[in-house]
N, CA, C and O of each residue as an XYZ file, in Angstrom:
408
protein
N       0.776     -1.164     -0.266
C      -0.227     -0.234      0.054
C       0.662      1.354      0.039
O       0.334      2.311     -0.662
N       1.865      1.321      1.021
C       2.948      2.558      0.744
C       3.443      2.206     -0.680
O       2.750      3.005     -1.309
N       4.168      1.555     -1.613
C       4.512      1.757     -2.663
C       3.427      2.243     -3.295
O       3.446      3.462     -3.127
N       2.660      1.984     -3.818
C       1.403      1.995     -4.405
C       0.646      3.878     -4.057
O      -0.003      4.620     -4.794
N       1.051      4.016     -2.886
C       0.275      5.454     -2.774
C       1.517      6.207     -2.894
O       1.226      7.269     -3.445
N       2.865      6.156     -2.619
C       4.421      6.812     -2.851
C       3.710      6.778     -4.907
O       3.235      7.631     -5.658
N       3.858      6.107     -4.961
C       3.896      5.968     -6.757
C       3.215      6.951     -7.136
O       3.765      7.888     -7.713
N       1.720      6.936     -6.860
C       0.280      7.671     -6.928
C       0.828      9.131     -6.738
O       0.685     10.060     -7.534
N       1.807      9.166     -4.933
C       1.569     10.644     -4.797
C       2.415     11.383     -6.052
O       1.983     12.289     -6.765
N       3.872     10.683     -6.130
C       4.544     11.078     -7.455
C       3.981     11.471     -9.054
O       4.348     12.396     -9.779
N       3.051     10.506     -9.280
C       2.922     10.806    -10.601
C       1.207     11.827    -10.538
O       0.622     12.226    -11.546
N       0.882     11.973     -9.547
C      -0.257     13.095     -9.633
C      -0.511     13.578    -10.354
O      -1.523     13.312    -11.003
N       0.517     14.829    -10.689
C       0.201     16.016    -11.854
C       0.713     15.106    -12.987
O      -0.261     15.087    -13.740
N       1.769     14.255    -13.615
C       1.965     13.955    -14.771
C       0.676     13.317    -15.524
O       0.058     13.532    -16.567
N       0.614     12.547    -14.586
C      -0.508     11.362    -14.939
C      -1.731     10.803    -14.159
O      -2.030      9.609    -14.187
N      -2.526     11.894    -13.351
C      -3.459     11.407    -12.596
C      -3.985     10.240    -12.614
O      -4.157      9.571    -11.595
N      -4.354      9.805    -14.002
C      -5.240      8.742    -13.869
C      -4.589      7.495    -13.603
O      -5.288      6.748    -12.917
N      -3.529      7.056    -13.912
C      -2.196      6.414    -13.876
C      -2.253      6.254    -12.069
O      -2.211      5.150    -11.526
N      -2.342      7.418    -11.386
C      -1.925      7.310     -9.981
C      -3.049      6.834     -9.292
O      -2.934      6.086     -8.321
N      -4.253      7.258     -9.777
C      -5.449      6.782     -9.423
C      -5.560      5.725     -9.486
O      -5.967      5.265     -8.419
N      -5.337      4.702    -10.550
C      -5.168      3.559    -10.490
C      -4.463      2.606     -9.823
O      -4.909      1.486     -9.574
N      -2.966      3.151     -9.406
C      -2.261      2.461     -8.741
C      -2.641      2.536     -7.315
O      -2.289      1.603     -6.593
N      -3.248      3.423     -6.860
C      -3.754      3.810     -5.439
C      -4.893      2.693     -4.924
O      -4.969      2.021     -3.895
N      -5.585      2.782     -5.888
C      -6.819      1.546     -5.898
C      -6.006      0.172     -5.885
O      -5.879     -0.463     -4.838
N      -5.463     -0.256     -7.091
C      -4.660     -1.372     -6.925
C      -3.836     -1.709     -5.688
O      -3.771     -2.891     -5.353
N      -3.217     -0.802     -4.999
C      -2.428     -1.175     -3.854
C      -3.284     -1.400     -3.023
O      -3.089     -2.324     -2.234
N      -4.817     -0.414     -2.928
C      -5.933     -0.858     -1.615
C      -6.070     -2.442     -1.942
O      -6.103     -3.325     -1.084
N      -6.137     -2.618     -3.217
C      -7.198     -4.125     -3.434
C      -5.833     -5.053     -2.760
O      -6.159     -5.818     -1.852
N      -4.498     -5.035     -3.104
C      -3.738     -6.001     -2.817
C      -3.829     -6.234     -1.217
O      -3.867     -7.241     -0.511
N      -3.848     -4.528     -0.914
C      -3.540     -5.164      1.137
C      -4.620     -5.397      1.605
O      -4.563     -5.945      2.705
N      -6.017     -5.124      1.057
C      -6.783     -5.843      1.666
C      -7.026     -7.446      1.336
O      -7.897     -8.180      1.804
N      -6.059     -7.736      0.452
C      -6.760     -9.303     -0.188
C      -5.339    -10.161      0.609
O      -5.464    -11.359      0.863
N      -4.347     -9.603      0.871
C      -3.226    -10.253      1.858
C      -3.929     -9.778      2.838
O      -4.786    -10.658      2.912
N      -4.269     -8.795      3.891
C      -4.639     -9.086      4.806
C      -6.037    -10.208      5.109
O      -6.433    -10.492      6.239
N      -6.523    -10.635      4.061
C      -7.560    -11.975      4.515
C      -7.085    -13.047      3.846
O      -7.832    -14.025      3.815
N      -6.126    -13.119      3.346
C      -5.127    -14.214      3.210
C      -4.145    -14.553      4.678
O      -3.899    -15.621      5.238
N      -3.756    -13.225      4.973
C      -2.579    -13.928      6.418
C      -3.429    -13.756      7.807
O      -3.103    -14.197      8.909
N      -4.559    -13.032      7.489
C      -5.164    -13.534      8.888
C      -6.053    -14.441      9.329
O      -6.252    -14.818     10.483
N      -6.831    -14.923      7.831
C      -7.686    -16.021      7.710
C      -8.685    -16.016      8.562
O      -9.126    -16.985      9.181
N      -9.252    -14.287      8.613
C     -10.443    -14.266      9.281
C     -11.702    -13.693      8.235
O     -11.459    -12.685      7.571
N     -12.846    -14.262      8.126
C     -13.494    -13.995      7.247
C     -14.253    -12.704      7.400
O     -15.016    -12.355      6.499
N     -14.058    -11.795      8.743
C     -14.795    -10.810      8.510
C     -13.853     -9.759      7.837
O     -14.277     -8.638      7.557
N     -12.979    -10.021      7.664
C     -12.016     -9.261      6.834
C     -12.359     -8.709      5.514
O     -11.995     -7.682      4.941
N     -13.320     -9.857      5.114
C     -13.880     -9.462      3.405
C     -14.694     -7.973      3.699
O     -14.731     -7.190      2.750
N     -15.165     -7.678      4.635
C     -15.645     -6.085      4.291
C     -15.019     -5.057      4.568
O     -15.598     -4.067      5.016
N     -13.635     -5.100      4.340
C     -12.469     -4.362      4.059
C     -12.888     -4.134      2.318
O     -12.580     -3.018      1.900
N     -13.406     -4.872      1.514
C     -13.186     -4.775      0.201
C     -13.987     -3.624     -0.188
O     -13.964     -3.183     -1.337
N     -14.730     -3.105      0.792
C     -15.531     -2.084      0.397
C     -14.635     -0.644      0.243
O     -15.080      0.280     -0.438
N     -13.190     -0.537      1.020
C     -12.555      0.713      0.865
C     -11.865      0.883     -0.620
O     -11.872      1.992     -1.153
N     -11.313     -0.169     -1.222
C     -11.225     -0.312     -2.662
C     -12.567      0.324     -3.543
O     -12.309      1.173     -4.396
N     -13.490      0.055     -3.408
C     -14.586      0.742     -3.907
C     -14.900      2.225     -3.354
O     -15.227      3.018     -4.237
N     -14.856      2.704     -2.104
C     -15.042      3.801     -1.861
C     -13.764      4.557     -2.835
O     -14.221      5.293     -3.709
N     -12.418      4.474     -2.793
C     -11.496      4.787     -3.517
C     -11.812      4.907     -4.911
O     -11.131      5.768     -5.468
N     -12.671      4.284     -5.683
C     -13.068      3.738     -6.900
C     -13.896      4.979     -7.116
O     -13.768      5.783     -8.038
N     -14.921      5.018     -5.946
C     -16.232      5.860     -6.422
C     -15.816      7.560     -6.813
O     -16.333      8.291     -7.658
N     -14.722      7.836     -5.878
C     -13.996      9.073     -5.704
C     -13.246      9.329     -6.833
O     -13.511     10.257     -7.597
N     -12.227      8.480     -7.001
C     -11.226      8.791     -7.792
C     -11.445      8.284     -9.509
O     -10.925      8.709    -10.541
N     -12.339      7.315     -9.291
C     -13.007      7.231    -11.081
C     -14.117      7.746    -11.463
O     -14.660      8.776    -11.064
N     -14.515      6.851    -12.414
C     -15.913      7.083    -12.859
C     -17.104      5.797    -12.880
O     -16.757      4.890    -12.122
N     -17.930      5.630    -13.320
C     -18.924      4.552    -13.061
C     -18.351      3.342    -13.608
O     -18.713      2.307    -13.047
N     -17.495      3.224    -14.627
C     -16.733      2.551    -15.188
C     -15.739      1.364    -14.694
O     -15.589      0.165    -14.932
N     -15.131      2.382    -13.854
C     -14.084      2.379    -12.768
C     -14.597      1.481    -11.693
O     -13.984      0.549    -11.170
N     -15.938      1.937    -11.409
C     -16.312      1.159    -10.254
C     -16.885      0.132    -10.150
O     -16.837     -0.582     -9.149
N     -17.706     -0.171    -11.473
C     -18.186     -1.442    -11.989
C     -16.986     -2.318    -12.067
O     -17.297     -3.282    -11.366
N     -15.937     -2.495    -12.472
C     -14.361     -3.197    -12.630
C     -14.175     -3.648    -11.395
O     -13.964     -4.844    -11.195
N     -14.231     -2.724    -10.381
C     -13.313     -2.910     -9.245
C     -14.658     -3.535     -8.591
O     -14.620     -4.706     -8.215
N     -15.662     -2.894     -8.470
C     -16.874     -4.325     -7.843
C     -16.681     -5.522     -8.015
O     -16.589     -6.330     -7.091
N     -16.585     -5.830     -9.356
C     -16.857     -7.158     -9.913
C     -15.400     -7.766     -9.489
O     -15.531     -8.946     -9.161
N     -14.530     -7.470     -9.432
C     -13.028     -7.668     -9.282
C     -13.025     -7.985     -7.788
O     -12.266     -8.865     -7.383
N     -13.860     -7.296     -6.898
C     -13.742     -7.335     -5.234
C     -14.633     -8.580     -5.195
O     -14.109     -9.575     -4.694
N     -15.855     -8.692     -5.627
C     -16.912     -9.855     -5.137
C     -16.061    -11.273     -5.745
O     -15.883    -12.201     -4.955
N     -15.688    -11.357     -6.787
C     -14.540    -12.243     -7.504
C     -13.361    -12.956     -6.058
O     -13.020    -14.087     -5.712
N     -13.130    -11.835     -5.678
C     -11.993    -12.344     -4.941
C     -12.229    -12.676     -3.476
O     -11.748    -13.617     -2.844
N     -13.270    -11.485     -2.947
C     -13.957    -12.262     -1.843
C     -14.817    -14.099     -2.053
O     -14.861    -15.084     -1.317
N     -15.166    -13.901     -2.931
C     -15.896    -15.397     -2.927
C     -14.712    -16.203     -3.317
O     -14.482    -17.135     -2.546
N     -14.037    -16.095     -4.160
C     -12.895    -16.736     -4.230
C     -11.964    -17.298     -2.968
O     -11.597    -18.429     -2.648
N     -11.802    -16.263     -2.526
C     -10.420    -16.424     -1.322
C     -11.400    -17.237      0.128
O     -10.912    -18.083      0.878
N     -13.137    -16.586      0.234
C     -13.138    -17.364      1.085
C     -13.615    -18.888      1.071
O     -13.642    -19.559      2.102
N     -14.042    -19.447     -0.353
C     -14.048    -20.573     -0.794
C     -13.145    -21.333     -0.596
O     -13.325    -22.288      0.159
N     -11.752    -21.094     -1.303
C     -10.615    -22.079     -1.090
C      -9.797    -21.353     -0.484
O      -9.233    -22.257      0.132
N      -9.263    -20.412     -0.154
C      -8.323    -20.465      0.954
C      -8.550    -20.610      2.538
O      -7.849    -20.952      3.490
N      -9.724    -20.232      2.373
C     -10.246    -19.815      3.848
C     -10.500    -21.424      4.413
O      -9.930    -22.002      5.339
N     -11.745    -21.990      3.348
C     -12.524    -22.998      3.413
C     -13.912    -23.072      3.855
O     -14.476    -24.163      3.935
N     -14.420    -22.119      4.110
C     -15.835    -21.925      4.263
C     -16.732    -22.543      2.809
O     -16.420    -22.757      1.638
N     -18.054    -22.685      3.672
C     -19.010    -23.252      2.891
C     -19.886    -22.616      1.724
O     -20.465    -21.638      2.197
N     -20.166    -22.771      0.550
C     -20.624    -22.053      0.145
C     -22.082    -21.190      0.586
O     -22.611    -20.172      0.138
N     -22.382    -22.012      1.539
C     -23.857    -21.167      2.449
C     -23.516    -20.543      3.139
O     -24.347    -19.738      3.560
N     -22.232    -20.482      3.668
C     -21.594    -19.568      4.742
C     -22.250    -18.323      4.743
O     -22.447    -18.030      3.564
N     -22.700    -17.420      5.515
C     -23.048    -16.278      5.646
C     -21.361    -15.180      5.306
O     -21.414    -13.988      5.003
N     -20.588    -15.646      5.399
C     -19.430    -14.702      5.240
C     -19.011    -15.062      3.310
O     -18.015    -14.610      2.744
N     -19.790    -15.716      2.828
C     -19.768    -15.817      1.354
C     -20.723    -14.522      0.424
O     -20.465    -13.582     -0.327
N     -21.857    -15.132      0.987
C     -23.335    -14.542     -0.007
C     -23.290    -13.112      0.639
O     -22.964    -12.251     -0.178
N     -23.541    -12.645      1.918
C     -23.503    -11.297      2.636
C     -22.552    -10.550      2.155
O     -22.858     -9.400      1.842
N     -21.449    -10.910      2.009
C     -20.571     -9.494      1.760
C     -20.742     -9.363     -0.022
O     -20.683     -8.275     -0.594
N     -20.908    -10.361     -0.567
C     -20.718    -10.452     -1.877
C     -21.994     -9.587     -2.395
O     -21.954     -8.794     -3.336
N     -22.607     -9.749     -1.969
C     -24.300     -8.944     -2.413
C     -24.218     -7.212     -1.502
O     -24.696     -6.274     -2.139
N     -23.621     -6.900     -0.081
C     -22.956     -6.091     -0.192
C     -22.366     -5.237     -0.985
O     -22.657     -4.053     -1.159
N     -21.263     -6.051     -1.617
C     -20.200     -5.262     -2.569
C     -20.982     -5.160     -3.848
O     -20.435     -4.322     -4.564
N     -21.877     -5.597     -4.330
C     -22.829     -5.657     -6.029
C     -23.636     -4.475     -5.371
O     -24.009     -3.682     -6.236
N     -24.021     -4.117     -4.070
C     -24.874     -3.126     -4.140
C     -24.122     -1.839     -4.234
O     -24.814     -0.861     -4.519
N     -23.000     -1.665     -4.073
C     -21.661     -0.498     -4.182
C     -21.696     -0.546     -5.808
O     -20.674      0.095     -6.053
N     -22.150     -0.850     -6.860
C     -22.179     -0.844     -8.078
C     -23.010      0.450     -8.695
O     -23.122      0.588     -9.913
C-alpha cells in the first residue's frame, strides 16, 4: 500500500489517471493480503475501501470493474483459501453488499 501510495503521489500531476489506479490496485492488494494472512472471514468487508476509493477517483465504469473484481476475490478467497462452505454467511452477504456498491 505504501508503494502504490508513493507512486500515486509522485505521478499525481503528470499522470493522474495512472496515479488513481495505482492507489486503487494497492488497496485491493492490501485487503487481499490481509484476508489471506489472518484468515478471518470478517475481513472481507474491507473490500469496501477500494470501492470507496474507486467511486471518488474514477467514474462509474471503473467502479463496476473494481466491484466485480472485489466480489470475485471475496468469493474465491473465502471458498478456497479459508475453506468456508458456499452457504456460509461470510460468502453470500459480503458479495451482495459489494454488488450494491455498483
